Every structure is written in C-alpha cells, then in structure tokens.
C-alpha positions in Angstrom: -113.9 -93.8 158.2 -114.5 -92.9 154.9 -117.2 -91.5 151.9 -118.7 -88.5 152.3 -123.0 -89.0 152.7 -125.4 -85.9 152.0 -128.7 -85.9 154.4 -130.3 -87.1 151.9 -128.7 -90.5 151.5 -128.5 -91.2 155.1 -131.8 -93.6 155.0 -129.2 -95.9 153.3 -126.0 -95.8 154.6 -128.5 -96.4 158.3 -129.4 -99.7 156.2 -126.0 -100.5 155.7 -124.6 -100.1 159.4 -127.9 -101.9 160.3 -126.6 -104.9 158.4 -122.8 -105.1 159.0 -122.3 -104.2 162.3 -119.1 -103.8 161.6 -119.0 -100.3 160.8 -120.6 -96.7 162.0 -121.4 -93.4 161.2 -119.5 -90.3 161.9 -121.7 -87.3 161.7 -120.1 -84.2 160.9 -122.7 -81.0 161.8 -121.8 -77.7 161.3 -118.3 -77.2 162.9 -117.8 -80.6 165.0 -117.6 -84.6 164.5 -119.0 -87.0 166.8 -118.4 -90.6 165.9 -122.7 -91.7 165.6 -125.4 -91.1 163.9 -127.3 -87.6 164.2 -129.8 -86.7 161.8 -129.6 -83.2 160.6 -130.6 -81.5 157.3 -127.1 -80.1 156.4 -125.2 -83.1 158.2 -122.3 -85.1 156.1 -122.3 -88.3 157.4 -119.3 -90.9 156.8 -118.8 -94.3 156.9 -116.2 -95.7 159.7 -114.9 -98.5 161.7 -112.9 -99.0 164.5 -114.2 -97.8 167.7 -118.0 -96.9 167.7 -118.1 -95.2 171.0 -120.1 -92.2 170.9 -118.1 -90.6 173.2 -115.1 -90.3 171.4 -114.0 -87.4 169.4 -112.9 -87.4 165.4 -111.5 -85.0 163.6 -108.2 -85.5 161.8 -107.4 -82.0 161.3 -106.5 -81.8 164.7 -103.2 -83.1 164.8 -100.1 -81.2 163.4 -99.1 -83.7 161.0 -103.1 -84.0 159.9 -101.4 -83.5 156.3 -100.5 -87.4 157.1 -103.8 -88.4 158.6 -105.6 -87.6 155.8 -103.2 -89.4 153.0 -103.4 -92.3 155.2 -107.4 -91.8 155.8 -107.6 -91.2 152.0 -105.6 -95.0 151.6 -107.9 -96.8 154.0 -111.0 -95.5 152.3 -110.1 -97.0 149.5 -109.3 -100.5 150.9 -112.6 -100.5 153.4 -114.6 -99.7 149.9 -113.0 -102.3 148.1 -113.3 -105.0 150.4 -117.2 -104.1 150.9 -117.3 -104.1 147.0 -115.4 -108.0 147.0 -117.5 -109.1 150.2 -120.2 -109.9 147.8 -118.5 -111.7 145.4 -117.0 -113.9 147.6 -119.9 -115.0 148.8 -121.2 -118.6 148.0 
C-alpha cells in the first residue's frame, strides 16, 4: 500500500489502475480499510499491489509490531513509486 489520495483525486487514481492492472485501490472509509475502491466524499484512497481480493481485511495497525509494519510499508511505498516513475523511462 502506498500514497494517500483524497476523494478529489479519485478519478486520477481510478484511471491509473485501469491502465495498470498490477495495482488496485484500498479505501479508508471513516474507521475501516477495505481492499477495493468505495466512493465517498471523505474517503482516503491508497495505491496497492498484491492481492486485490475485496474480501481481505487490510489494517496494518492491528499488528502488535505495527511500527515495524509501518516502516516496511514506507520502504515499499518508495520502491513502488520509483518503479512507476522509472517504467516510463525504460520503454522504447
């Protein structure tokens, strides 16, 4: 999971995941995370890779070692964003 996007940016994020099926959207809706896009004015959206099963629960802060999970997710975020940025530069 990487990058938080406000509901005003939802269209940009939806367009991106339509073009690149390796990614999907996780929604934070008031007090819960869902592993899919859910429209909502006050929702926060995250770009994610991995299993897009909408029945999965995604809340890294439930882990007892949440601080390590958070640190890993930050590192994963930077790697994912670098991969996305460099993908355009490597195409012939």
